[in-house]
C-alpha positions in Angstrom: 0.1 -0.1 -0.3 1.1 3.6 -0.7 2.0 5.7 2.4 1.5 9.3 3.0 4.1 12.0 3.5 2.0 14.0 5.9 2.2 17.2 9.0 -0.1 15.3 11.0 -1.3 11.9 11.9 -4.1 9.7 12.7 -6.5 12.9 11.9 -5.3 13.1 8.3 -5.7 9.6 7.8 -9.7 10.0 8.5 -9.7 12.3 5.8 -7.0 11.1 3.7 -7.0 7.1 1.8 -4.3 5.2 3.4 -2.7 2.3 5.3 -3.3 4.0 8.9 -7.2 4.3 8.6 -7.7 0.9 9.7 -6.8 3.0 13.3 -10.1 4.6 13.5 -11.7 1.2 12.8 -10.1 -0.1 16.2 -11.3 3.0 17.9 -14.9 3.0 16.9 -16.9 1.7 19.8 -15.3 4.0 21.9 -15.5 8.3 21.9 -12.3 8.8 19.7 -12.1 12.5 19.6 -9.9 12.3 16.9 -12.7 10.2 14.9 -13.9 12.5 11.9 -17.7 12.1 12.8 -16.9 13.3 16.8 -18.6 16.4 17.5 -17.8 19.3 15.4 -14.8 17.9 13.4 -16.2 18.4 10.1 -15.0 22.0 10.8 -11.9 21.5 12.9 -10.4 19.1 9.8 -11.9 21.4 6.9 -8.3 22.6 6.6 -7.1 19.2 5.1 -8.9 19.5 1.9 -7.9 23.0 1.2 -4.0 21.3 1.4 -2.0 19.7 -1.5 -0.8 16.2 -0.4 2.1 13.7 -1.9 1.1 9.9 -1.0 4.8 8.3 -2.0 6.1 4.9 -1.7 9.4 2.8 -2.4 9.0 -0.7 -4.1 11.6 -2.7 -5.8 11.6 -3.7 -9.4 11.3 -7.7 -10.6 13.3 -8.6 -13.4 10.6 -10.7 -14.1 8.3 -7.4 -14.9 10.4 -5.4 -17.1 11.3 -8.7 -19.4 7.8 -8.5 -20.2 7.0 -6.5 -23.5 4.4 -4.8 -21.9 4.4 -3.4 -18.1 1.1 -1.2 -17.3 0.5 0.9 -14.1 -3.0 1.0 -13.2 -4.9 3.2 -10.8 -8.5 1.4 -10.3 -9.6 5.2 -8.3 -7.6 8.0 -8.0 -9.7 10.8 -5.6 -9.2 13.5 -7.7 -7.1 15.9 -8.7 -3.1 14.2 -8.8 0.1 14.6 -11.1 1.7 10.6 -11.0 5.2 10.5 -11.3 7.8 7.2 -11.4 10.9 7.7 -10.7 10.9 11.5 -11.1 8.7 11.3 -14.6 5.6 12.7 -14.9 3.1 10.0 -16.1 0.1 12.1 -16.6 -2.7 13.5 -14.6 -6.0 12.9 -13.5 -9.6 14.5 -12.9 -12.0 12.0 -12.3 -12.7 10.0 -9.2 -15.1 7.9 -11.2 -12.4 6.6 -14.1 -9.5 4.3 -13.9 -6.3 5.0 -15.3 -3.2 3.3 -16.4 0.4 3.7 -17.7 2.9 2.3 -19.5 6.3 2.4 -17.4 8.2 -0.7 -18.7 11.0 1.3 -19.7 10.6 3.7 -16.7 11.5 0.7 -14.1 14.3 0.2 -12.5 16.3 -3.4 -11.4 16.1 -1.7 -7.7 14.4 0.8 -5.9 11.4 2.7 -7.8 10.0 5.7 -6.1 6.2 6.6 -7.3 4.2 9.6 -6.3 1.1 11.3 -6.3 0.7 14.5 -6.1 -2.5 15.6 -4.9 -4.0 19.0 -5.5 -7.1 20.6 -2.8 -10.3 19.6 -4.0 -11.6 22.5 -3.0 -9.2 24.8 -4.7 -9.2 22.8 -8.0 -12.7 23.4 -8.2 -12.4 27.1 -7.4 -10.0 27.4 -10.0 -12.3 25.6 -13.1 -15.3 28.0 -11.7 -13.0 31.0 -12.0 -11.6 30.3 -15.6 -15.5 29.5 -16.4 -16.0 33.3 -16.7 -18.1 33.6 -19.8 -21.5 32.6 -17.9 -22.1 31.2 -14.6 -22.7 27.7 -13.7 -25.1 27.4 -10.3 -24.9 26.6 -8.0 -21.9 28.3 -7.1 -22.2 27.4 -3.1 -24.8 25.0 -0.9 -27.2 26.5 1.6 -25.1 27.9 4.7 -26.8 25.2 6.8 -24.9 22.6 5.3 -21.5 23.9 6.2 -20.0 22.8 2.8 -18.0 23.6 0.2 -18.3 25.6 -3.2 -18.3 24.8 -6.7 -18.1 20.9 -6.9 -20.1 20.9 -10.0 -16.6 21.9 -11.5 -14.8 18.5 -10.5 -15.9 15.3 -11.3 -16.4 13.5 -7.8 -18.5 12.3 -5.2 -20.6 15.5 -5.3 -22.1 14.7 -1.7 -18.7 14.9 -0.3 -18.9 19.2 -0.3 -21.7 18.8 1.7 -25.9 17.8 1.6 -28.7 18.0 3.5 -28.0 15.0 4.7 -24.3 14.8 5.3 -20.7 16.3 6.2 -18.2 18.0 4.3 -15.0 15.8 3.9 -13.9 16.2 0.6 -11.8 13.3 0.3 -8.3 13.0 -1.1 -6.3 10.3 -1.9 -6.3 6.7 -3.8 -9.6 5.2 -2.9 -9.5 1.5 -4.5 -6.3 -0.3 -5.9 -3.0 0.4 -7.8 -0.9 -2.1 -9.1 1.6 -3.4 -11.9 0.8 -5.6 -14.8 3.3 -6.8 -17.2 2.4 -9.1 -19.9 3.9 -10.2 -23.4 0.8 -11.2 -25.7 -2.5 -8.9 -23.8 -3.7 -8.1 -21.0 -7.6 -9.1 -20.0 -9.2 -6.0 -18.6 -13.1 -6.8 -18.7 -15.7 -9.4 -19.7 -19.3 -8.0 -19.7 -22.2 -9.8 -21.0 -25.5 -8.9 -21.8 -28.6 -11.4 -22.8 -30.9 -10.4 -25.7 -34.3 -11.9 -26.2 -35.6 -12.3 -30.0 -39.4 -12.4 -29.5 -39.6 -13.8 -33.3 -37.8 -16.5 -33.1 -38.1 -17.2 -29.2 -34.3 -17.4 -29.0 -31.8 -16.2 -26.2 -28.4 -15.0 -27.6 -25.8 -13.7 -25.3 -23.9 -10.5 -26.6 -20.3 -10.7 -24.7 -17.5 -7.9 -24.9 -14.2 -8.6 -24.3 -12.0 -5.6 -23.5 -8.2 -6.4 -23.9 -4.8 -4.6 -24.6 -2.9 -6.1 -27.5 0.9 -5.9 -27.2 1.3 -6.7 -31.2 -1.6 -8.0 -34.1 -1.6 -11.8 -34.1 -4.5 -14.0 -35.2 -6.2 -16.4 -32.8 -9.9 -18.1 -31.8 -12.1 -17.1 -29.2 -13.9 -19.9 -27.7 -17.5 -18.9 -25.5 -19.2 -21.6 -23.8 -22.1 -22.3 -21.6 -22.3 -25.7 -20.6 -25.1 -26.0 -18.7 -27.1 -24.7 -21.4 -25.4 -27.2 -23.7 -24.0 -23.5 -25.7 -20.7 -23.5 -27.1 -19.2 -21.4 -30.1 -15.6 -20.2 -31.7 -14.6 -17.4 -33.1 -11.5 -17.1 -35.3 -10.3 -13.3 -34.6 -7.8 -11.1 -35.5 -6.4 -9.0 -32.6 -5.5 -6.0 -33.1 -2.6 -4.0 -31.6 -4.0 -1.7 -28.6 -6.6 -1.6 -26.6 -10.0 -2.7 -28.2 -13.3 -4.3 -27.5 -14.2 -7.4 -29.1 -17.7 -8.4 -29.6 -19.3 -11.8 -30.1 -22.6 -13.2 -30.0 -23.4 -16.7 -28.5 -26.5 -18.1 -29.7 -28.1 -20.1 -26.9 -29.2 -23.9 -27.7 -33.1 -23.6 -28.6 -33.2 -27.0 -26.6 -32.7 -25.9 -23.2 -35.2 -24.3 -21.3 -33.3 -20.9 -19.9 -33.7 -20.4 -15.9 -34.6 -16.4 -15.9 -33.3 -13.8 -12.8 -36.6 -12.4 -11.2 -36.7 -9.5 -8.9 -37.2 -10.4 -5.2 -40.8 -12.0 -4.3 -41.4 -12.6 -7.9 -38.8 -15.6 -8.4 -35.6 -16.9 -8.2 -32.0 -15.3 -9.1 -30.1 -18.7 -10.8 -27.3 -17.5 -13.1 -25.2 -19.4 -15.3 -21.3 -19.9 -15.7 -19.6 -18.3 -19.0 -16.3 -19.4 -19.9 -14.1 -17.3 -22.3 -10.8 -18.5 -23.6 -8.3 -17.7 -26.2 -5.9 -19.1 -28.1 -2.9 -18.4 -30.2 -2.2 -21.4 -32.2 -2.6 -24.3 -29.6 -1.8 -22.0 -26.8 -4.1 -20.5 -24.3 -3.3 -17.1 -23.5 -7.0 -16.4 -22.0 -9.0 -17.9 -19.6 -11.8 -15.8 -18.0 -15.2 -17.6 -15.9 -18.0 -15.0 -15.3 -22.1 -15.3 -14.1 -24.2 -15.0 -16.6 -28.3 -13.6 -16.0 -31.0 -14.1 -18.4 -33.8 -11.6 -17.7 -35.3 -9.0 -19.9 -36.4 -5.4 -18.8 -38.5 -2.8 -20.4 -39.6 0.6 -19.3 -43.5 0.8 -20.6 -44.8 4.4 -21.3 -48.1 4.0 -23.0 -51.1 5.8 -23.3 -53.3 5.3 -20.3 -56.9 4.8 -20.5 -59.0 7.6 -18.9 -56.1 9.5 -18.6 -54.1 12.6 -20.9 -50.3 10.9 -19.9 -48.7 8.3 -20.1 -47.7 4.8 -17.9 -44.2 4.6 -16.5 -43.9 1.0 -15.2 -41.1 -1.7 -15.6 -41.8 -4.8 -17.1 -39.1 -7.8 -16.2 -39.3 -10.7 -18.3 -42.8 -9.5 -19.7 -44.2 -9.3 -16.3 -46.0 -6.0 -14.7 -43.6 -4.7 -11.5 -44.4 -2.5 -8.7 -40.9 -1.1 -7.7 -40.9 -0.9 -3.7 -37.8 0.2 -2.5 -35.7 3.6 -1.1 -33.0 5.6 -2.2 -29.4 4.5 -1.5 -26.8 7.2 -0.6 -22.8 6.6 0.2 -22.4 4.2 3.2 -19.8 6.4 4.2 -17.6 9.7 3.7 -14.8 7.5 3.5 -15.5 5.1 0.7 -12.4 2.6 2.1 -14.5 2.4 5.6 -17.0 0.5 3.5 -16.4 -3.5 4.8 -17.8 -6.0 2.8 -19.4 -6.8 6.1 -21.5 -3.7 6.3 -22.4 -3.7 2.9 -23.7 -7.0 3.2 -25.7 -5.9 6.1 -27.3 -2.9 4.4 -28.5 -4.9 1.7 -29.6 -8.1 3.6 -32.1 -5.1 5.8 -32.9 -3.8 2.4 -34.2 -7.4 1.3 -35.4 -8.5 4.9 -37.9 -5.2 4.6 -39.9 -6.7 1.5 -38.3 -3.9 -0.6 -37.3 -5.5 -4.1 -35.4 -2.0 -5.5 -32.9 0.5 -4.6 -31.9 3.5 -6.4 -28.6 4.4 -6.5 -28.4 8.4 -5.9 -26.8 10.6 -8.3 -24.7 12.6 -6.1 -23.0 9.7 -4.8 -20.4 7.1 -5.7 -21.0 4.6 -8.6 -20.9 1.7 -6.0 -18.3 -1.4 -5.9 -18.5 -4.7 -7.6 -19.7 -6.2 -4.5 -22.7 -4.3 -3.8 -24.0 -5.1 -7.0 -23.0 -8.8 -6.9 -25.4 -8.7 -3.9 -28.2 -7.1 -5.6 -27.8 -10.0 -8.4 -28.2 -12.3 -5.7 -31.0 -11.2 -3.7 -33.1 -9.9 -6.8 -32.8 -6.5 -5.9 -33.7 -4.2 -9.0 -31.1 -1.3 -9.3 -32.2 2.3 -10.8 -28.8 3.7 -11.5 -28.0 7.2 -11.7 -25.2 8.8 -13.2 -23.2 10.9 -10.6 -24.8 14.5 -11.5 -26.9 16.1 -8.9 -29.0 19.3 -8.2 -26.8 21.5 -10.8 -26.1 22.9 -13.7 -22.5 21.6 -15.5 -20.1 22.9 -17.5 -19.5 21.7 -21.3 -15.7 22.4 -22.0 -14.2 20.0 -24.3 -12.0 18.7 -21.5 -14.7 18.3 -18.6 -17.3 16.3 -21.6 -13.8 14.0 -22.5 -13.7 13.1 -18.7 -16.8 12.4 -18.5 -17.8 10.0 -21.6 -14.5 8.2 -20.4 -16.6 8.0 -16.9 -19.3 6.9 -18.4 -17.8 4.4 -20.9 -15.8 2.7 -18.2 -18.9 2.6 -15.5 -21.4 1.1 -18.1 -19.1 -1.7 -19.2 -18.2 -2.5 -15.6 -21.7 -2.5 -14.3 -23.8 -3.8 -17.1 -23.2 -7.0 -16.4 -25.6 -7.3 -13.8 -29.3 -8.0 -14.1 -30.2 -6.0 -10.8 -29.5 -3.1 -12.7 -32.6 -2.2 -14.8 -32.2 1.4 -15.6 -29.6 4.1 -16.2 -31.0 7.5 -15.2 -28.4 10.5 -16.7 -28.8 12.9 -13.4 -30.7 13.8 -10.1 -33.3 16.8 -10.2 -31.3 18.6 -12.7 -33.9 18.5 -15.6 -36.5 20.0 -12.6 -33.7 22.3 -11.8 -33.8 24.0 -15.0 -37.6 24.1 -15.6 -38.5 25.1 -12.5 -35.9 27.7 -12.1 -34.2 26.8 -8.9 -31.3 29.0 -9.5 -33.0 32.0 -10.5 -31.5 32.5 -14.4 -32.7 34.7 -16.7 -35.3 33.8 -18.9 -33.2 35.1 -21.8 -30.8 32.8 -20.8 -32.4 29.6 -20.2 -32.0 28.3 -24.0 -28.2 28.1 -22.9 -28.4 26.2 -20.1 -30.9 23.9 -21.7 -28.7 23.5 -24.7 -25.5 22.7 -22.3 -28.0 20.2 -20.6 -28.7 18.3 -23.8 -25.0 18.4 -25.0 -24.3 17.1 -21.6 -26.8 14.2 -20.7 -28.1 13.5 -24.6 -25.5 14.0 -26.7 -22.8 12.3 -24.8 -23.8 10.1 -22.0 -27.2 8.9 -23.6 -25.4 8.6 -26.8 -22.7 6.2 -25.4 -25.1 4.2 -22.7 -27.3 3.1 -25.7 -24.3 2.3 -27.9 -22.7 0.2 -24.7 -25.7 -1.1 -23.6 -29.1 -1.8 -25.9 -31.1 -3.6 -23.3 -31.6 -1.1 -20.3 -34.0 1.9 -20.5 -32.1 5.1 -20.2 -33.7 8.0 -19.0 -31.8 11.6 -18.8 -33.1 12.8 -15.7 -35.0 12.1 -12.7 -37.8 13.6 -12.0 -38.9 13.7 -15.3 -41.8 13.4 -17.8 -39.8 10.4 -19.7 -41.3 10.1 -23.1 -42.9 13.5 -22.7 -40.0 15.5 -21.4 -38.1 14.1 -24.3 -40.6 15.5 -27.1 -40.4 19.3 -25.1 -37.1 19.1 -26.1 -35.4 17.2 -23.1 -36.5 19.9 -20.5 -40.4 19.6 -19.6 -42.3 22.7 -18.4 -43.1 20.5 -15.3 -41.3 17.3 -14.7 -43.3 16.9 -11.5 -46.4 16.5 -13.7 -47.8 13.0 -12.2 -49.3 12.2 -15.1 -46.0 11.0 -16.9 -42.7 9.9 -15.6 -41.5 9.8 -11.9 -42.2 12.4 -9.3 -40.5 13.1 -5.9 -42.7 14.9 -3.4 -41.8 16.2 -0.2 -43.9 18.6 2.0 -43.1 18.9 5.6 -45.6 21.4 6.8 -49.0 19.8 5.5 -50.1 17.1 7.6 -48.6 14.3 6.4 -51.9 11.6 8.0 -53.9 13.2 5.2 -53.6 10.9 2.4 -55.1 14.1 0.0 -52.0 15.8 0.1 -50.1 13.6 -1.9 -49.7 13.6 -5.6 -51.0 10.5 -7.3 -48.2 9.9 -9.4 -47.5 7.1 -11.9 -43.8 6.6 -10.1 -42.6 8.1 -6.5 -39.2 7.9 -6.9 -38.2 10.4 -3.8 -40.1 11.1 -0.8 -39.7 11.1 2.7 -39.5 12.8 5.9 -37.0 13.5 8.5 -36.0 11.8 12.2 -33.5 11.4 14.7 -31.1 8.1 15.0 -31.1 6.6 18.5 -29.3 7.8 21.7 -27.1 5.0 21.4 -25.8 6.1 17.8 -25.3 9.7 18.8 -23.7 8.8 22.0 -20.4 7.8 20.3 -20.1 11.0 18.7 -20.9 13.2 21.2 -20.8 14.0 24.7 -23.0 14.9 27.7 -23.7 18.6 26.9 -24.7 18.2 23.1 -27.5 16.2 24.7 -30.4 18.6 24.4 -32.5 19.4 21.3 -31.8 22.8 21.6 -27.7 22.5 21.8 -25.3 23.5 19.5 -24.6 20.1 18.5 -28.3 18.6 17.0 -28.1 22.2 15.6 -24.9 21.4 13.7 -26.0 18.0 12.9 -28.7 19.7 10.8 -28.4 20.3 7.8 -31.6 20.7 6.2 -33.1 24.1 7.1 -35.3 24.6 9.7 -35.2 20.5 9.9 -35.7 20.3 13.7 -38.2 22.3 13.9 -40.0 21.0 10.9 -40.1 17.5 12.7 -41.7 18.7 16.1 -44.1 20.8 14.3 -45.3 17.3 12.4 -45.5 15.6 15.4 -47.2 18.1 17.1 -50.1 17.5 14.9 -50.9 14.2 16.1 -48.6 13.6 19.3 -48.2 15.6 22.9 -44.4 16.5 22.7 -42.1 15.3 25.2 -41.9 18.0 28.1 -40.1 15.9 31.1 -38.0 17.9 33.6 -35.4 15.7 33.1 -33.1 16.8 30.5 -31.7 13.5 29.0 -35.3 12.3 29.4 -36.7 15.0 27.5 -34.2 14.6 24.7 -34.1 11.1 24.3 -38.0 11.1 24.1 -37.7 13.4 21.8 -35.5 11.3 19.3 -38.1 8.5 20.0 -41.3 10.9 19.0 -39.2 12.0 16.1 -39.1 7.9 14.5 -42.5 7.7 15.3 -44.0 10.8 13.2 -41.4 9.7 10.1 -42.6 6.2 10.5 -46.1 6.9 10.3 -45.3 9.8 7.9 -44.2 7.7 5.7 -46.2 4.0 6.4 -49.1 6.7 5.1 -48.0 7.9 1.9 -46.4 4.7 0.6 -49.8 2.6 1.4 -51.3 5.6 -0.5 -49.0 4.6 -3.6 -49.5 1.2 -3.3 -53.0 1.6 -3.2 -53.4 3.4 -6.4 -51.7 0.9 -8.9 -55.2 -0.4 -10.2 -56.8 3.3 -10.3 -56.7 6.6 -12.5 -58.8 9.2 -10.8 -59.1 12.3 -12.7 -55.9 11.1 -15.2 -54.1 10.1 -12.0 -52.4 7.2 -10.8 -51.6 3.6 -12.0 -48.7 4.0 -9.7 -46.2 1.5 -10.0 -43.0 2.5 -8.0 -42.3 3.4 -4.4 -39.3 4.6 -3.4 -39.0 6.4 -0.7 -36.0 8.8 0.7 -33.6 7.3 2.0 -32.5 3.9 2.8 -29.2 4.3 4.6 -26.8 7.1 6.3 -23.8 8.5 5.9 -22.9 9.6 9.6 -24.8 10.0 12.8 -27.3 13.2 12.6 -30.7 13.7 11.5 -31.9 12.5 8.1 -34.5 11.2 6.0 -32.9 7.5 6.2 -34.7 4.3 7.7 -31.6 2.6 9.0 -28.9 4.6 11.0 -25.3 4.5 10.5 -24.2 1.2 11.9 -27.1 -0.4 10.8 -29.6 0.0 13.4 -33.1 0.1 12.1 -35.1 2.9 12.9 -38.8 2.4 13.3 -39.2 3.3 9.5 -37.3 0.4 8.7 -39.7 -2.0 10.7 -42.6 -0.2 9.2 -41.2 -0.7 6.0 -41.5 -4.5 6.6 -45.3 -4.3 7.0 -46.0 -1.7 4.5 -43.8 -3.2 1.4 -45.3 -7.0 2.7 -46.7 -8.7 -0.8 -50.3 -9.0 0.7 -51.0 -5.9 2.5 -54.5 -4.6 3.6 -54.5 -0.9 3.6 -57.1 1.6 5.2 -58.0 4.9 4.8 -60.8 7.5 4.8 -62.9 9.7 2.3 -65.6 11.4 3.4 -66.2 10.1 7.2 -66.5 6.8 5.4 -63.7 3.6 5.9 -62.1 1.5 2.8 -59.9 -1.3 3.5 -57.9 -2.4 0.3 -56.2 -5.8 -0.3 -52.9 -4.9 -1.8 -51.0 -7.8 -3.7 -47.8 -8.0 -5.7 -48.1 -11.8 -6.2 -48.0 -13.5 -9.6 -51.3 -15.2 -8.7 -55.2 -14.4 -7.5 -56.3 -14.6 -4.0 -59.6 -15.3 -2.6 -59.7 -12.1 0.5 -62.0 -11.0 3.2 -60.9 -7.9 5.2 -61.4 -8.5 9.4 -61.6 -5.3 11.1 -61.3 -5.6 14.9 -62.5 -2.4 16.9 -60.7 -1.6 20.4 -61.0 0.7 23.0 -58.2 2.9 24.2 -58.9 2.1 27.6 -59.5 -2.1 27.4 -57.3 -5.1 26.1 -60.4 -7.1 25.2 -61.7 -5.9 21.8 -64.9 -4.1 21.2 -66.4 -6.3 17.9 -65.1 -7.7 14.7 -66.3 -6.9 11.1 -65.9 -9.1 8.3 -66.1 -8.4 4.5 -67.2 -11.2 1.9 -64.0 -12.8 0.3 -63.6 -11.1 -3.1 -60.8 -12.4 -5.6 -58.0 -10.1 -5.7 -55.9 -10.5 -9.0 -52.6 -10.6 -8.0 -50.5 -7.2 -9.0 -53.5 -5.2 -8.1 -55.1 -3.7 -5.2 -58.9 -3.7 -4.5 -61.2 -2.1 -2.2 -63.1 -4.9 -0.3 -64.3 -3.3 2.4 -66.3 -0.1 3.0 -68.5 1.5 5.3 -69.1 4.9 7.3 -67.1 5.1 10.6 -70.6 6.7 12.4 -72.3 3.6 11.5 -69.4 1.7 12.1 -69.1 2.9 15.6 -72.9 3.1 16.7 -73.1 -0.8 15.7 -70.0 -1.7 17.9 -71.9 0.4 20.5 -69.6 2.0 23.6 -67.8 3.7 20.9 -66.5 7.2 19.8 -63.5 8.8 17.5 -61.8 9.6 20.8 -62.2 6.4 22.8 -61.6 3.7 19.9 -59.2 2.4 17.3 -59.0 0.1 14.7 -56.8 -3.0 13.6 -57.2 -4.9 10.8 -55.7 -7.7 8.4 -57.0 -10.2 5.5 -58.1 -14.0 5.7 -58.2 -16.0 2.5 -61.1 -18.3 2.1 -59.6 -20.7 4.8 -59.8 -18.4 7.4 -55.7 -18.3 7.7 -54.3 -14.5 8.1 -52.6 -13.2 4.4 -50.3 -10.0 5.4 -49.4 -8.3 8.4 -52.0 -6.9 10.8 -52.7 -2.7 10.3 -54.2 0.2 12.3 -55.9 2.7 11.7 -56.3 5.6 14.5 -59.8 7.0 14.5 -58.2 10.3 15.9 -55.1 11.7 16.7 -53.1 9.7 19.7 -52.8 13.0 21.5 -56.4 13.1 21.8 -57.2 9.7 22.3 -59.4 9.3 25.8 -58.5 6.0 28.1 -54.9 5.5 27.0 -53.1 4.5 30.4 -49.5 3.6 31.0 -49.3 -0.1 30.0 -46.2 -1.0 32.5 -45.0 -3.5 30.2 -42.8 -6.3 31.3 -40.3 -8.2 29.5 -38.9 -11.3 29.6 -35.5 -12.5 27.3 -35.3 -16.4 26.7 -33.0 -18.5 24.5 -33.4 -21.5 22.9 -32.4 -23.6 19.5 -33.8 -20.9 17.2 -32.7 -18.2 18.9 -33.6 -15.2 21.5 -36.8 -14.1 22.4 -38.2 -11.4 24.3 -41.9 -11.9 25.4 -43.7 -8.5 26.6 -46.9 -8.9 29.0 -48.9 -5.3 29.0 -51.7 -4.1 31.2 -53.1 -1.9 28.5 -53.2 -1.0 25.1 -49.6 0.3 24.0 -48.9 2.4 20.9 -45.3 2.5 19.5 -44.1 -0.4 21.5 -40.1 0.6 20.9 -37.9 -2.4 22.1 -34.0 -0.9 22.3 -31.0 -3.2 23.0 -28.4 -0.1 22.7 -25.2 -1.3 20.8 -25.7 -4.8 20.8 -26.3 -5.2 17.0 -29.3 -7.0 15.6 -32.6 -6.3 14.6 -36.1 -7.4 16.2 -38.5 -9.4 14.4 -40.8 -6.5 14.9 -40.5 -3.2 16.9 -42.5 -0.2 17.2 -45.7 -2.0 17.0 -49.2 -1.1 18.4 -49.8 -3.9 21.1 -53.5 -4.5 21.7 -52.9 -8.1 23.8 -51.6 -8.8 27.1 -48.7 -11.0 25.6 -46.5 -10.6 22.4 -42.9 -12.5 21.8 -40.6 -10.8 19.7 -37.2 -12.3 18.5 -34.6 -10.8 18.0 -31.6 -11.4 15.6 -27.9 -11.1 17.1 -25.4 -9.4 14.7 -22.8 -10.9 16.8 -22.3 -13.0 20.1 -24.1 -12.3 23.3 -26.1 -13.6 26.4 -29.3 -13.5 27.9 -28.0 -11.7 30.8 -26.7 -8.8 28.3 -29.8 -8.3 26.8 -31.3 -8.5 29.7 -29.2 -5.7 31.4 -29.4 -3.9 28.1 -33.0 -3.7 26.9 -35.3 -1.1 27.5 -39.0 -0.7 26.1 -40.8 2.4 25.5 -44.5 2.7 24.6 -45.9 6.7 23.7 -47.4 6.8 27.6 -43.9 6.8 28.7 -42.9 10.4 27.0 -46.3 11.9 28.5 
C-alpha cells in the first residue's frame, strides 16, 4: 500500500485514504475525539482538503516484470486531481474520481528501488480554479446553503458531489487513492474486462448472449476465442484478428433452443439463478486467456404508453414480460470515506433491504458508482437497481476537457456494470431537469436556452449516446424526476417535470399534515419522498458528549443540515402527538428522538400505502402508480436525516414499518368523507380470494369491542382492490360503546380458509394526543434463548401504541418493533449480529411506549 507524507498523524488518515485508516475502525467503539465524525470535527478538519498532499511509496522492481513486452501501472480509483510520477518522470494527470487510469511504465522501471509519487491538488481549490476560469457565464449553484456547512463549486470537479456536503451529510472532500494500485506485465495481451448482455429475440423465441471482451494487445495476431455455457449446452468458436492496442471485441453466443433458460427475477417474483460463461482465447494451440463469469438471463422494459382515462402516459417496469411494482428506497454513500465501507457493512445494509420486503433501490446521483460487491449482492438478493449517473442538483460545464473525461467515465462505468441483471435502468442525473424547468437558480429567461443547450449536450448528446451504444438491453432516462417520453417531446426539459401524469415524481412537504393522504400527488411513480427523524441515542452517543444531549444544543443544530429541519420534525409530530416535556433533560432528549421516529414512520407509512393502493386506479387522469421508493435507506454519519437505517446498521422505526407496508400482501385503510375503506394490495403472481377483518378496540381496554368481516373477493395478482367500505359513524354505532376519541381499529386479511394473509395493520380514528382512555401499560419483558435464538416476551396491562424495544449498542434486529400492542402478551424474536447472552440482553433492554413520554 502507498504511504502518505503528512504533517499530522491519525487526524489526516481520516480524510486521506491510507493504511493507517484502519486505526479508526479499532477506535470506533469508544469516543475517539480524533474520529472525523466526532462532534464538530467536520469543521475542525476542514483545512485538510484545502491543502495539497503527496502519496509516496518505494518498491523493488522485479526482473521478471521488466522482461515482459508491456508493463502497465494501473490506478482503479484516484480521488481526484493528481499528478503521477515514477522515478521523477511524470506519467500523467488525473481529474476524475470515477475513472480507471493506467500508464505504460516498462522503460521507466529500475531493477532496484522505484519511487512512485502521487501529488494531489486540493479538490476545493481546484473546483474554485475551474469556476473562475469559466468566466463567460455562471454555472450554478456556486455554493451549498449555509446550513450544510459545505464547500463551493463541486459541479466543476468529477468527484462525489456530496463530499462537499449535502442536506443529510458532512463536508469531507476526501483526497487520496480510494481503490487499488497495481502493476500488470504481459507479453501477448492483457485482459481488462468481460461483460455480457442477454438479449431475447421474440420473433424466434431465442436467447442470445452478447459478450464483450476488452483487452490490450501488444502486437497484432490471429487467434480464436471460444465461448461456452456448458449448463445450456451452448458453445461457439470465433476466428479473430486481435489488433495492437486496447480494443473491445464483441461476440454473440446463440443459446441452444432445446434448453430451457432459467430467468432472473426480482425479489418476491421468483428466483435469481445464474449460469457460468467461460471465455478462452488461443494463439495457435496455446491458451492465452481463460475467464469465467456469471451470466443472468432477464429482460426489462420501461413501459410508457397511453393510459385509459388519462391524457398522460404510463410509467412502469416490465421484467421478463411481467409488470412489477417497485418497492424500496434510495441509496446514498454508506460512509464519507469509501475505504471504510466493508463487505460486512454492505451486505448488512442490503440484507436489511431485502428483509424489509423491498425489491428495488435507486443509487442516487450525488454519490458514487458503487463497488462491484454492491451489485453482486443485489444480483443475489433480487434487488433491482435504478442507477443514476453522478450528477445532482446542479448545472454542469460543457468545456471539451470536461465532456471528454465524462465520456470516459460513462463508458468505463457502463462496461463495468452492464452485466448485472439487478440494474434495470440508467438515469442521467438527479433533479437537474427539474432545476432548469422550475428555475431553482434564478436564471434569467433570456439565458435559459443556453443552459438547456448545455444540458442536452451533456446528458443527451454524450451520456445517452454512449449508454445506448454500450447497452441496448436497458432503458435510459435523462433525469429523475422527469416526464420521460413527454420530456423528450418537449426538448428534454419539460415545462413541468413534476406532472403526475407522466414519468416519476419527487415530492416533499413538511408543513402539510402527513396523515392526510389527499396531500400526496397521485403519481405514476414516486421515486423520492420522505420525512426526517433523529437516530437513536446509542448511535449519537459515540460521537457526542453530555452537553450535546439536548434538542436545542449546538451539537443538534450543527448536525442538522436541512433548513429548519429540527423544528419541522417537532411541528409535524405535534399535529398528532403531545411533545415530550420531561423535566429531566436527558429523558426529554431521548423522548424527542423517539417521537421523531414515530412521526417519520407514520408519515412514510401513510404515503407509501397511498401509492400502493393507487396502482389499479386512475382518478381524474392520475394514478396507476407503479413504484414507491422513499428517501432514503441509509445514513452517511450519525445525524438527523430521512433514512430508515441508522449509521452502523441499526433499524429505525421506519424500517420496521417498511417490513409491513412493503409486504407482498397488504391491507390498507383510509377514510374519505367519513367513509372507511380497506384495500387489499397484492404483489403476487396469482389471484387470492380475500376478506377484510376489522377489529374495533377501546383505548382503555385490552378486550376488543367488536369485529366486522367483509365478503370474500377475488384479488388478482399485481392489483389493489377495495374489499371493505362502511361509514365510520355507522361502524361505531354498530359496535356500541365507541367514539372516535375512545376507540381505534386494527385489521387484517384472511383467505377462504380463514388463514391470515399479510401483516396486521392499524387505523387511528383520532390523533393519539386526543385519545381518551389511554393508560400506562406497565410492560414487563422477559428475554429467553432456545435452539432458534433469542426471544423477548412482553406482558402489557393496557393498549400500548408504538412499543419500542432498544438494546443500545448490541447489534441486531427484532422481528417486529414500534408496534401497536392490543393483546396482553407478545413474543418477539431478536436476530443478534454478534455473540451475546440472555444476561447481556436483559441488562441492555429498554421498552418505551407512547405513554412513557407523556
